[in-house]
LOGU-722562 format. One line per 8 residues: their letters; for each residue x, y, z of N, C-alpha, C. Coordinates in steps of 0.05 Angstrom, whole numbers, plus 5000, padded with zeros to 4 digits. Example, Ala and Ser with C-alpha at 12.3 -4.5 7.8 and 13.67 -1.06 7.14 Angstrom:
<sites>
as> 5264/4886/5156/5246/4910/5156/5264/4934/5156; 5257/4955/5142/5273/4979/5143/5258/5001/5157 $
</sites>
This chain:
<sites>
xxxxxxxx> 5461/3205/5399/5435/3195/5390/5429/3207/5363; 5420/3191/5344/5411/3201/5318/5381/3198/5316; 5368/3221/5312/5339/3220/5311/5329/3210/5284; 5306/3198/5283/5294/3188/5259/5285/3212/5242; 5283/3208/5215/5272/3229/5198/5244/3236/5207; 5235/3260/5200/5210/3270/5210/5186/3253/5200; 5189/3241/5176/5167/3225/5166/5165/3197/5177; 5181/3192/5198/5180/3165/5210/5158/3162/5231 $
xxxxxxxx> 5142/3183/5235/5119/3180/5253/5099/3160/5242; 5085/3146/5259/5068/3124/5249/5039/3128/5256; 5023/3111/5245/4994/3111/5250/4990/3101/5279; 4969/3113/5292/4963/3105/5319/4938/3087/5319; 4940/3065/5333/4917/3047/5337/4908/3050/5366; 4882/3047/5372/4874/3046/5400/4889/3023/5413; 4900/3028/5437/4918/3009/5449/4915/3008/5479; 4914/2985/5492/4914/2959/5479/4886/2952/5469 $
xxxxxxxx> 4884/2938/5447/4858/2931/5436/4862/2908/5416; 4841/2896/5407/4844/2875/5387/4858/2884/5361; 4858/2911/5356/4871/2921/5332/4901/2924/5335; 4912/2920/5359/4941/2921/5363/4953/2898/5346; 4972/2905/5330/4983/2886/5310/5013/2882/5313; 5023/2863/5299/5052/2858/5299/5066/2882/5287; 5053/2896/5268/5065/2920/5256/5069/2942/5278; 5050/2944/5297/5053/2963/5319/5076/2954/5336 $
xxxxxxxx> 5079/2929/5341/5101/2919/5357/5128/2924/5344; 5129/2921/5317/5153/2927/5302/5160/2956/5304; 5139/2974/5303/5144/3002/5306/5156/3010/5333; 5145/2997/5354/5156/3002/5381/5185/2994/5382; 5191/2970/5371/5219/2960/5374/5238/2976/5355; 5229/2981/5331/5247/2994/5312/5255/3022/5321; 5236/3037/5332/5242/3063/5342/5250/3064/5371; 5250/3040/5384/5256/3039/5413/5238/3058/5428 $
xxxxxxxx> 5212/3058/5422/5192/3076/5433/5180/3066/5459; 5196/3058/5477/5185/3048/5503/5206/3051/5524; 5198/3055/5549/5218/3057/5571/5234/3031/5573; 5259/3033/5581/5276/3009/5582/5265/2989/5603; 5252/2999/5624/5243/2981/5644/5219/2963/5635; 5208/2970/5612/5185/2954/5601/5195/2928/5589; 5221/2926/5584/5232/2903/5569/5242/2883/5589; 5226/2863/5597/5234/2843/5616/5217/2818/5612 $
xxxxxxxx> 5227/2796/5622/5212/2771/5621/5193/2770/5645; 5175/2751/5644/5156/2747/5666/5170/2740/5692; 5194/2728/5689/5210/2721/5713/5227/2743/5724; 5226/2767/5710/5240/2790/5720/5267/2795/5708; 5275/2779/5687/5300/2784/5673/5297/2808/5656; 5315/2828/5660/5313/2853/5645/5334/2854/5623; 5328/2870/5603/5346/2872/5580/5352/2902/5574; 5377/2907/5565/5385/2933/5556/5393/2931/5527 $
xxxxxxxx> 5380/2946/5510/5385/2945/5481/5409/2962/5474; 5430/2950/5465/5453/2964/5455/5450/2971/5426; 5440/2951/5410/5433/2956/5382/5409/2938/5376; 5388/2950/5366/5363/2936/5363/5362/2918/5339; 5383/2918/5322/5385/2901/5299/5374/2915/5274; 5377/2900/5251/5368/2911/5225/5342/2897/5217; 5324/2913/5208/5299/2902/5197/5303/2898/5167; 5302/2873/5158/5308/2868/5130/5284/2860/5113 $
xxxxxxxx> 5262/2852/5126/5239/2843/5112/5242/2815/5101; 5221/2804/5089/5222/2778/5078/5222/2756/5099; 5228/2731/5091/5228/2709/5110/5250/2711/5130; 5246/2698/5153/5267/2698/5174/5259/2718/5196; 5277/2720/5216/5271/2737/5239/5267/2766/5231; 5252/2781/5249/5245/2808/5242/5268/2827/5243; 5286/2824/5262/5310/2842/5264/5335/2824/5267; 5355/2831/5251/5379/2814/5250/5402/2829/5265 $
xxxxxxxx> 5420/2813/5276/5446/2822/5287/5443/2843/5309; 5423/2838/5327/5419/2855/5350/5441/2850/5371; 5445/2869/5388/5463/2866/5411/5448/2875/5436; 5443/2857/5454/5426/2861/5478/5440/2851/5503; 5440/2868/5523/5454/2861/5548/5434/2853/5569; 5441/2832/5584/5427/2826/5609/5447/2831/5632; 5439/2826/5656/5458/2830/5679/5481/2811/5677; 5477/2788/5665/5497/2767/5666/5512/2762/5639 $
xxxxxxxx> 5500/2771/5617/5513/2764/5591/5505/2784/5570; 5520/2782/5547/5515/2799/5524/5504/2780/5502; 5479/2786/5493/5466/2770/5472/5471/2783/5445; 5481/2767/5426/5485/2776/5399/5469/2758/5380; 5451/2768/5365/5435/2752/5347/5410/2766/5338; 5389/2750/5333/5365/2761/5320/5342/2764/5341; 5323/2782/5334/5300/2786/5351/5275/2781/5335; 5257/2764/5345/5232/2757/5332/5209/2769/5348 $
xxxxxxxx> 5189/2781/5334/5167/2795/5347/5141/2782/5340; 5123/2779/5360/5096/2769/5356/5077/2782/5376; 5052/2784/5369/5032/2794/5387/5029/2774/5410; 5028/2748/5404/5026/2727/5424/5050/2708/5421; 5060/2698/5443/5083/2680/5441/5076/2655/5426; 5051/2646/5426/5043/2621/5412/5045/2625/5382; 5046/2650/5372/5048/2654/5344/5073/2643/5332; 5094/2641/5348/5120/2629/5339/5115/2601/5329 $
xxxxxxxx> 5101/2585/5344/5095/2557/5336/5074/2557/5315; 5054/2574/5317/5032/2574/5298/5043/2580/5269; 5064/2597/5268/5076/2603/5242/5096/2582/5233; 5102/2562/5249/5120/2540/5242/5149/2547/5245; 5155/2569/5260/5183/2577/5263/5200/2557/5279; 5187/2542/5296/5202/2523/5313/5214/2500/5297; 5206/2498/5271/5218/2477/5253/5237/2489/5233; 5241/2515/5233/5256/2529/5212/5283/2537/5223 $
xxxxxxxx> 5305/2526/5212/5332/2533/5221/5339/2562/5217; 5324/2576/5200/5330/2605/5196/5326/2621/5222; 5312/2610/5241/5307/2624/5266/5326/2615/5289; 5345/2598/5282/5363/2588/5303/5381/2610/5314; 5383/2633/5301/5400/2655/5311/5385/2674/5330; 5359/2669/5335/5343/2686/5353/5353/2685/5381; 5357/2708/5393/5366/2710/5421/5345/2722/5439; 5324/2734/5428/5303/2746/5444/5276/2744/5428 $
xxxxxxxx> 5255/2735/5441/5229/2734/5430/5212/2756/5444; 5206/2777/5430/5190/2799/5441/5161/2796/5434; 5144/2795/5454/5115/2791/5449/5100/2812/5465; 5074/2815/5458/5057/2832/5474/5044/2815/5496; 5034/2792/5488/5022/2774/5508/5036/2747/5508; 5042/2737/5531/5055/2711/5534/5035/2690/5541; 5023/2677/5521/5001/2658/5526/5011/2630/5528; 5037/2625/5528/5047/2598/5531/5061/2594/5558 $
xxxxxxxx> 5073/2614/5569/5084/2612/5596/5112/2599/5598; 5124/2593/5575/5151/2580/5575/5168/2595/5555; 5195/2591/5558/5213/2603/5538/5208/2590/5511; 5216/2605/5490/5211/2596/5463/5233/2577/5454; 5224/2553/5444/5243/2533/5435/5248/2536/5405; 5273/2535/5396/5281/2538/5368/5285/2510/5356; 5288/2509/5329/5292/2484/5315/5317/2469/5325; 5337/2484/5333/5362/2472/5342/5360/2461/5371 $
xxxxxxxx> 5338/2465/5384/5334/2456/5411/5340/2476/5433; 5353/2499/5425/5359/2520/5445/5333/2535/5452; 5332/2544/5476/5309/2560/5485/5318/2589/5490; 5301/2608/5482/5307/2636/5485/5286/2650/5502; 5294/2671/5517/5276/2684/5534/5254/2699/5519; 5231/2702/5532/5209/2717/5521/5205/2742/5537; 5209/2765/5524/5203/2791/5537/5174/2799/5531; 5160/2806/5553/5131/2810/5551/5124/2838/5558 $
xxxxxxxx> 5112/2853/5539/5104/2880/5544/5078/2883/5559; 5060/2864/5554/5033/2867/5566/5034/2867/5597; 5052/2852/5608/5054/2851/5638/5061/2878/5649; 5075/2894/5634/5083/2920/5644/5064/2943/5636; 5051/2939/5613/5035/2962/5602/5005/2960/5608; 4996/2939/5620/4967/2937/5626/4959/2962/5643; 4938/2975/5634/4929/2998/5648/4942/3024/5640; 4961/3022/5620/4975/3046/5612/4968/3054/5583 $
xxxxxxxx> 4943/3053/5576/4934/3057/5549/4943/3084/5539; 4939/3105/5554/4946/3132/5545/4976/3134/5541; 4992/3122/5559/5021/3123/5557/5031/3110/5531; 5019/3086/5525/5028/3072/5501/5021/3087/5476; 4997/3101/5476/4990/3117/5453/5010/3139/5449; 5020/3150/5471/5041/3172/5468/5067/3160/5457; 5074/3136/5465/5098/3123/5454/5095/3121/5423; 5072/3113/5414/5069/3108/5385/5070/3133/5368 $
xxxxxxxx> 5062/3156/5379/5062/3180/5363/5088/3196/5365; 5104/3191/5384/5129/3206/5387/5149/3198/5366; 5167/3216/5358/5188/3209/5339/5205/3187/5350; 5217/3171/5333/5235/3150/5341/5258/3163/5357; 5266/3150/5379/5287/3161/5395/5315/3153/5385; 5316/3135/5365/5342/3127/5355/5339/3119/5325; 5359/3125/5310/5359/3118/5282/5388/3114/5274; 5394/3095/5256/5422/3091/5248/5434/3117/5238 $
xxxxxxxx> 5459/3123/5247/5472/3148/5238/5474/3151/5208; 5475/3129/5193/5479/3131/5164/5455/3145/5151; 5432/3146/5166/5409/3160/5154/5414/3190/5152; 5433/3201/5167/5439/3229/5165/5466/3234/5150; 5477/3213/5138/5503/3215/5125/5503/3236/5103; 5483/3235/5085/5483/3254/5063/5480/3282/5073; 5464/3286/5094/5461/3313/5106/5487/3323/5118; 5502/3305/5131/5526/3313/5145/5550/3316/5126 $
xxxxxxxx> 5555/3297/5108/5579/3297/5092/5573/3300/5062; 5548/3303/5055/5541/3307/5027/5540/3281/5011; 5526/3281/4988/5524/3258/4971/5552/3250/4961; 5568/3270/4955/5595/3265/4945/5612/3251/4966; 5610/3261/4991/5626/3249/5013/5617/3220/5019; 5591/3216/5018/5581/3188/5023/5590/3170/5000; 5588/3179/4976/5597/3163/4953/5627/3157/4954; 5643/3177/4962/5672/3173/4964/5678/3153/4986 $
xxxxxxxx> 5663/3153/5008/5668/3133/5029/5662/3105/5019; 5640/3102/5004/5633/3076/4993/5654/3067/4972; 5664/3086/4956/5685/3079/4937/5710/3068/4952; 5718/3081/4973/5742/3073/4988/5737/3045/5000; 5714/3040/5011/5708/3014/5023/5705/2993/5002; 5694/3000/4979/5692/2981/4957/5719/2972/4947; 5738/2991/4945/5765/2984/4938/5778/2965/4958; 5773/2971/4984/5784/2953/5005/5773/2925/5002 $
xxxxxxxx> 5747/2923/4996/5735/2896/4993/5747/2882/4968; 5751/2897/4947/5762/2884/4923/5791/2874/4928; 5807/2890/4942/5834/2882/4948/5835/2859/4967; 5815/2858/4985/5813/2835/5004/5807/2809/4988; 5792/2812/4967/5786/2788/4950/5810/2781/4933; 5825/2801/4924/5848/2795/4907/5870/2781/4923; 5873/2787/4948/5896/2776/4964/5896/2746/4964; 5874/2732/4970/5875/2703/4969/5879/2692/4942 $
xxxxxxxx> 5870/2705/4921/5875/2697/4893/5905/2698/4888; 5918/2719/4897/5947/2722/4894/5962/2700/4908; 5953/2693/4932/5967/2672/4947/5963/2645/4934; 5938/2640/4924/5932/2614/4911/5948/2612/4885; 5951/2633/4870/5966/2632/4846/5995/2627/4851; 6006/2640/4872/6034/2636/4879/6039/2607/4887; 6020/2595/4902/6023/2568/4911/6022/2549/4887; 6004/2554/4868/6003/2537/4844/6029/2539/4828 $
xxxxxxxx> 6040/2563/4825/6065/2566/4810/6088/2551/4824; 6087/2551/4851/6108/2537/4866/6108/2507/4860; 6085/2496/4852/6083/2467/4846/6091/2461/4817; 6098/2482/4802/6106/2478/4775/6084/2482/4754; 6060/2489/4763/6038/2493/4744/6042/2518/4728; 6035/2518/4703/6038/2541/4686/6020/2564/4695; 6029/2589/4693/6013/2611/4703/5986/2613/4690; 5985/2609/4663/5959/2611/4649/5939/2591/4659 $
xxxxxxxx> 5948/2566/4662/5930/2545/4672/5921/2550/4700; 5940/2559/4717/5934/2564/4745/5914/2587/4747; 5918/2608/4732/5900/2632/4733/5872/2624/4722; 5871/2609/4701/5845/2600/4691/5831/2582/4711; 5846/2565/4725/5833/2549/4745/5821/2565/4768; 5835/2586/4776/5823/2604/4797/5799/2618/4787; 5801/2628/4762/5778/2643/4750/5754/2624/4748; 5758/2599/4739/5736/2580/4736/5723/2574/4763 $
xxxxxxxx> 5739/2569/4784/5728/2564/4810/5711/2588/4819; 5721/2612/4815/5706/2636/4823/5681/2639/4807; 5681/2632/4781/5657/2634/4764/5636/2615/4774; 5643/2590/4780/5624/2571/4789/5613/2580/4816; 5630/2590/4833/5621/2600/4859/5600/2622/4856; 5606/2641/4837/5588/2663/4833/5561/2654/4821; 5562/2632/4806/5536/2620/4797/5519/2611/4821; 5532/2604/4843/5518/2595/4866/5508/2617/4885 $
xxxxxxxx> 5514/2642/4879/5504/2663/4896/5473/2662/4896; 5462/2664/4920/5433/2664/4922/5423/2638/4934; 5441/2621/4946/5431/2598/4960/5445/2572/4953; 5462/2571/4932/5474/2546/4924/5505/2548/4925; 5515/2568/4938/5544/2574/4937/5561/2550/4947; 5554/2539/4970/5571/2518/4981/5570/2493/4963; 5547/2487/4953/5544/2463/4936/5560/2467/4910; 5558/2490/4897/5573/2494/4872/5603/2497/4877 $
xxxxxxxx> 5611/2507/4900/5639/2507/4907/5650/2478/4907; 5634/2460/4918/5642/2432/4918/5643/2420/4890; 5626/2429/4872/5627/2420/4844/5653/2429/4832; 5661/2455/4836/5686/2465/4824/5710/2450/4835; 5709/2443/4861/5731/2427/4872/5734/2400/4859; 5711/2387/4854/5711/2361/4842/5719/2362/4812; 5713/2384/4799/5718/2386/4770/5734/2411/4764; 5760/2411/4769/5776/2435/4763/5777/2440/4733 $
xxxxxxxx> 5785/2465/4727/5784/2474/4699/5801/2457/4680; 5825/2449/4689/5842/2434/4671/5829/2407/4663; 5815/2394/4681/5801/2369/4675/5778/2374/4656; 5762/2394/4662/5738/2400/4645/5747/2408/4617; 5767/2425/4616/5776/2435/4589/5787/2411/4572; 5802/2394/4585/5813/2371/4571/5791/2353/4559; 5768/2352/4572/5747/2334/4563/5731/2346/4539; 5730/2373/4538/5712/2385/4518/5726/2401/4497 $
xxxxxxxx> 5751/2409/4500/5763/2428/4482/5763/2420/4453; 5766/2394/4447/5768/2386/4419/5742/2383/4404; 5719/2387/4417/5693/2383/4405/5683/2409/4392; 5662/2407/4376/5649/2431/4366/5634/2445/4387; 5624/2470/4381/5612/2486/4402/5588/2473/4415; 5570/2462/4400/5546/2449/4411/5554/2425/4428; 5573/2409/4418/5581/2385/4432/5597/2392/4457; 5613/2414/4456/5628/2423/4480/5608/2429/4502 $
xxxxxxxx> 5588/2444/4495/5568/2452/4516/5554/2428/4527; 5547/2409/4510/5533/2385/4520/5551/2368/4538; 5576/2365/4530/5595/2349/4546/5601/2363/4572; 5604/2389/4571/5610/2404/4595/5587/2401/4616; 5562/2404/4606/5540/2401/4625/5538/2373/4636; 5542/2353/4619/5540/2325/4629/5562/2320/4651; 5586/2330/4646/5607/2327/4665/5602/2342/4691; 5591/2366/4689/5585/2382/4713/5563/2369/4729 $
xxxxxxxx> 5543/2357/4716/5521/2344/4731/5531/2319/4746; 5550/2305/4734/5562/2283/4749/5576/2293/4774; 5591/2315/4770/5605/2327/4794/5585/2336/4814; 5562/2346/4805/5541/2355/4824/5531/2333/4841; 5527/2309/4829/5517/2287/4845/5537/2279/4866; 5563/2280/4860/5583/2274/4880/5585/2295/4901; 5581/2320/4893/5582/2342/4912/5559/2340/4932; 5536/2331/4923/5513/2329/4941/5518/2309/4964 $
xxxxxxxx> 5536/2290/4960/5542/2271/4980/5559/2283/5003; 5573/2305/4997/5591/2317/5016/5581/2342/5028; 5561/2355/5016/5551/2380/5026/5523/2376/5038; 5519/2384/5064/5493/2381/5076/5471/2395/5060; 5449/2381/5056/5428/2393/5040/5409/2408/5059; 5405/2434/5052/5386/2451/5066/5361/2453/5049; 5339/2443/5058/5314/2444/5042/5302/2471/5043; 5300/2484/5020/5287/2510/5018/5275/2512/4990 $
xxxxxxxx> 5253/2527/4988/5241/2530/4962/5259/2547/4944; 5262/2538/4919/5279/2552/4900/5264/2557/4874; 5268/2581/4863/5258/2586/4837/5273/2568/4817; 5260/2561/4795/5273/2543/4775/5301/2553/4767; 5303/2579/4763/5329/2590/4754/5351/2589/4775; 5343/2585/4801/5363/2583/4822/5371/2555/4829; 5359/2535/4817/5366/2507/4822/5394/2502/4812; 5409/2485/4826/5437/2481/4818/5440/2470/4789 $
xxxxxxxx> 5421/2454/4780/5422/2444/4752/5421/2467/4732; 5403/2487/4738/5401/2510/4720/5426/2527/4721; 5437/2531/4745/5462/2546/4747/5485/2533/4732; 5485/2506/4733/5507/2491/4719/5503/2491/4689; 5479/2494/4680/5474/2498/4651/5488/2523/4641; 5486/2544/4657/5500/2569/4650/5530/2566/4652; 5539/2552/4673/5568/2548/4675/5579/2531/4652; 5563/2511/4643/5571/2495/4620/5574/2512/4595 $
xxxxxxxx> 5555/2531/4592/5556/2549/4568/5582/2565/4569; 5589/2576/4592/5614/2591/4594/5638/2574/4590; 5638/2549/4601/5661/2531/4597/5664/2526/4567; 5643/2521/4553/5644/2516/4524/5655/2540/4510; 5647/2564/4518/5655/2589/4505/5685/2594/4508; 5696/2587/4531/5724/2594/4536/5744/2571/4533; 5734/2547/4529/5752/2524/4528/5772/2526/4505; 5765/2535/4481/5785/2535/4459/5809/2553/4465 $
xxxxxxxx> 5805/2577/4475/5828/2595/4479/5836/2599/4508; 5820/2590/4527/5826/2595/4555/5810/2619/4565; 5806/2619/4591/5789/2639/4603/5801/2667/4603; 5825/2670/4614/5837/2697/4615/5846/2706/4588; 5856/2688/4571/5863/2696/4544/5840/2708/4529; 5816/2697/4535/5791/2707/4522/5782/2733/4534; 5785/2736/4560/5773/2759/4574/5792/2782/4579; 5818/2778/4579/5837/2800/4586/5834/2823/4567 $
xxxxxxxx> 5831/2819/4540/5828/2843/4523/5802/2858/4529; 5781/2844/4537/5756/2857/4544/5758/2872/4570; 5774/2860/4588/5779/2875/4614/5794/2900/4609; 5812/2900/4589/5826/2925/4582/5807/2946/4571; 5787/2937/4555/5766/2956/4546/5751/2967/4570; 5744/2950/4589/5729/2959/4613/5746/2979/4628; 5772/2974/4630/5789/2993/4645/5789/3021/4631; 5783/3021/4606/5781/3046/4591/5753/3058/4593 $
xxxxxxxx> 5736/3046/4609/5709/3057/4613/5688/3045/4596; 5694/3022/4583/5675/3009/4565/5672/2979/4574; 5656/2974/4594/5654/2947/4605/5633/2929/4591; 5619/2939/4572/5595/2925/4562/5603/2898/4549; 5625/2898/4533/5633/2873/4520/5642/2852/4540; 5656/2860/4561/5664/2841/4581/5640/2829/4595; 5620/2845/4601/5596/2835/4614/5581/2817/4595; 5579/2824/4570/5565/2807/4551/5579/2780/4548 $
xxxxxxxx> 5605/2779/4549/5620/2754/4546/5614/2735/4568; 5604/2744/4591/5598/2727/4614/5568/2725/4619; 5552/2733/4599/5523/2731/4601/5514/2706/4584; 5495/2691/4594/5485/2668/4580/5455/2672/4576; 5446/2674/4552/5418/2681/4546/5400/2661/4559; 5379/2671/4573/5358/2655/4586/5367/2639/4610; 5393/2641/4617/5403/2626/4640/5417/2643/4661; 5433/2662/4652/5449/2678/4670/5452/2706/4658 $
xxxxxxxx> 5439/2725/4671/5436/2752/4660/5460/2770/4665; 5456/2795/4658/5478/2814/4660/5485/2820/4689; 5466/2819/4707/5472/2825/4735/5491/2804/4746; 5486/2778/4739/5504/2757/4749/5531/2759/4734; 5531/2768/4709/5556/2772/4695/5573/2792/4709; 5561/2814/4719/5576/2834/4734/5587/2822/4760; 5572/2804/4772/5582/2791/4797/5606/2773/4790; 5605/2759/4767/5627/2742/4760/5652/2759/4754 $
xxxxxxxx> 5648/2781/4740/5671/2799/4734/5683/2809/4760; 5665/2818/4778/5674/2831/4803/5689/2811/4821; 5678/2787/4824/5687/2769/4844/5705/2747/4834; 5706/2742/4808/5721/2720/4798/5743/2728/4778; 5735/2743/4758/5753/2749/4736/5774/2771/4744; 5764/2794/4753/5783/2816/4758/5802/2810/4781; 5793/2797/4803/5813/2790/4824/5836/2773/4814; 5830/2754/4795/5851/2737/4784/5869/2753/4766 $
xxxxxxxx> 5857/2771/4750/5874/2788/4733/5893/2805/4750; 5882/2815/4773/5899/2830/4791/5921/2813/4803; 5914/2788/4809/5933/2769/4821/5956/2763/4802; 5951/2764/4776/5973/2759/4757/5992/2783/4754; 5985/2805/4766/6003/2829/4766/5991/2853/4753; 5967/2850/4740/5955/2874/4727/5936/2887/4746; 5946/2896/4769/5929/2908/4790/5915/2933/4779; 5930/2951/4766/5919/2976/4757/5897/2972/4737 $
xxxxxxxx> 5901/2953/4718/5880/2948/4699/5856/2936/4712; 5860/2917/4730/5837/2904/4743/5821/2924/4759; 5834/2941/4774/5820/2960/4791/5805/2981/4774; 5818/2989/4752/5804/3009/4734/5779/2996/4722; 5781/2971/4714/5758/2957/4703/5736/2954/4724; 5744/2947/4748/5725/2944/4770/5710/2970/4775; 5723/2992/4774/5710/3018/4780/5691/3026/4757; 5693/3014/4734/5676/3020/4712/5651/3003/4711 $
xxxxxxxx> 5648/2984/4728/5626/2965/4727/5600/2978/4736; 5578/2973/4723/5552/2983/4732/5541/2968/4756; 5520/2978/4767/5507/2964/4789/5494/2939/4780; 5500/2916/4792/5485/2892/4786/5458/2893/4800; 5445/2870/4804/5420/2870/4819/5425/2880/4848; 5409/2898/4858/5413/2908/4885/5412/2886/4905; 5430/2886/4925/5432/2865/4945/5411/2871/4967; 5394/2851/4972/5375/2854/4994/5388/2858/5021 $
xxxxxxxx> 5412/2846/5025/5425/2848/5051/5433/2876/5058; 5436/2894/5038/5445/2921/5044/5424/2942/5037; 5399/2933/5036/5378/2952/5029/5374/2973/5050; 5382/2966/5075/5380/2987/5097/5399/3010/5091; 5422/3004/5079/5441/3026/5073/5431/3042/5049; 5420/3028/5029/5408/3043/5007/5385/3061/5017; 5369/3051/5035/5347/3067/5046/5358/3091/5061; 5380/3087/5075/5392/3109/5091/5402/3131/5072 $
xxxxxxxx> 5412/3123/5049/5422/3143/5030/5400/3157/5014; 5376/3145/5015/5353/3158/5003/5354/3163/4973; 5369/3147/4958/5371/3151/4930/5387/3175/4921; 5401/3188/4940/5417/3212/4934/5445/3207/4926; 5454/3182/4928/5482/3175/4921/5481/3156/4898; 5492/3163/4875/5493/3144/4852/5508/3119/4860; 5497/3096/4851/5509/3070/4859/5519/3055/4835; 5541/3040/4839/5551/3022/4818/5561/2997/4833 $
xxxxxxxx> 5574/2979/4818/5583/2954/4831/5603/2960/4853; 5621/2979/4848/5642/2985/4869/5629/2995/4894; 5610/3013/4892/5597/3024/4916/5579/3003/4930; 5567/2985/4915/5552/2964/4928/5571/2946/4943; 5594/2941/4932/5614/2925/4947/5623/2940/4973; 5624/2967/4971/5629/2982/4995/5608/2979/5016; 5583/2977/5007/5561/2971/5026/5564/2944/5039; 5572/2924/5023/5577/2898/5034/5599/2899/5055 $
xxxxxxxx> 5619/2915/5050/5641/2918/5070/5629/2929/5096; 5612/2949/5094/5599/2960/5118/5583/2938/5132; 5567/2923/5117/5550/2902/5129/5567/2882/5144; 5589/2872/5131/5605/2851/5143/5622/2860/5167; 5632/2885/5165/5650/2895/5185/5637/2911/5207; 5613/2922/5202/5601/2940/5222/5572/2932/5229; 5554/2931/5208/5526/2927/5214/5521/2901/5229; 5535/2880/5222/5531/2854/5234/5549/2849/5257 $
xxxxxxxx> 5566/2868/5265/5585/2864/5286/5581/2883/5310; 5557/2894/5312/5551/2913/5333/5566/2939/5331; 5575/2946/5306/5591/2970/5301/5575/2993/5291; 5549/2993/5294/5533/3016/5284/5541/3041/5300; 5547/3062/5285/5556/3087/5297/5586/3090/5295; 5600/3070/5284/5629/3071/5283/5640/3071/5254; 5622/3068/5235/5631/3064/5207/5635/3091/5193; 5643/3090/5168/5650/3114/5153/5626/3131/5147 $
xx> 5602/3121/5149/5578/3137/5144/5566/3148/5170; 5579/3143/5193/5569/3152/5219/5579/3180/5226 $
</sites>
């Protein structure tokens, strides 16, 4: 058992009372501050929490990737919390596919009397605390003031292995994630060469597909992947390479927008609010600018010398080469270098150069998905792109797979 930090004690509200809030319920669940027998449905179905999930904030379920056992099955998914079970519908969650992964609805009062129905039509059980805690006011107040009985082991990582040890673990995992991304690029390049395609064209095609995919990070990835499939680099370059810079950019954008319309016919549309800069048309404006920039000489021919500078500890010119003013900033440029350019350079055989450049990259925008790991490290471990990729490795291989307590920071 890993105890929570001392400052994790919370404010006490009179309980139960009208002032009992969803924040109080979150505190109970996050710290597992209740007896296990309190967690059951009105019909008597009991639950045992193996992992209570990650609290990430923002829209969507309150806790992600929980692992909960019943007598008959193991539930893996999300947990949603409300003071009243009717709040689920009142908040419109029954129409939101983001809640389709919920496996348990924890409430204080069950004012609807039926299981909670999700947008996908599945129903999930409702665990009700009020049925168990009525008349136990004093006991509940003691739950709320006691220290959390469980906390992710990574919260004590710096104390146990030091900031240097935690950073070294993230470095190792970041390298593993980079090599895992390089492997498919290597296979794809080999397959292209087997068909007789020239290595330079094949490598540029892989880099272009990765660049367009990286433009889609943040909600448009699948759609922009389909655009890249419809408009490979050799086709786009052939259409624009002979024009002047301004005309290259205009032609590239027009061609990409045509491909976007075709891609929309094959990719299911998920309606969600998007900032103007995240709309696919805006992302393709940035992609068109990069296509225009690299069409005359080729992508890797343009970027390989800058990657060599980055391998020597000077990544700024490589990042600038992939930045588009007012459309795609330095943080996304680092993402493109990390996920598209350097894996292809490694696939061509320059593994040492690519990995050295990768290790020199600064931190791009912090990923919301791994903010729980950043919080656990408490700002005591310096972060860069490599270490944030290491955090993603932890998220994908452990945090979301019920592997809390088994990772390199445990």
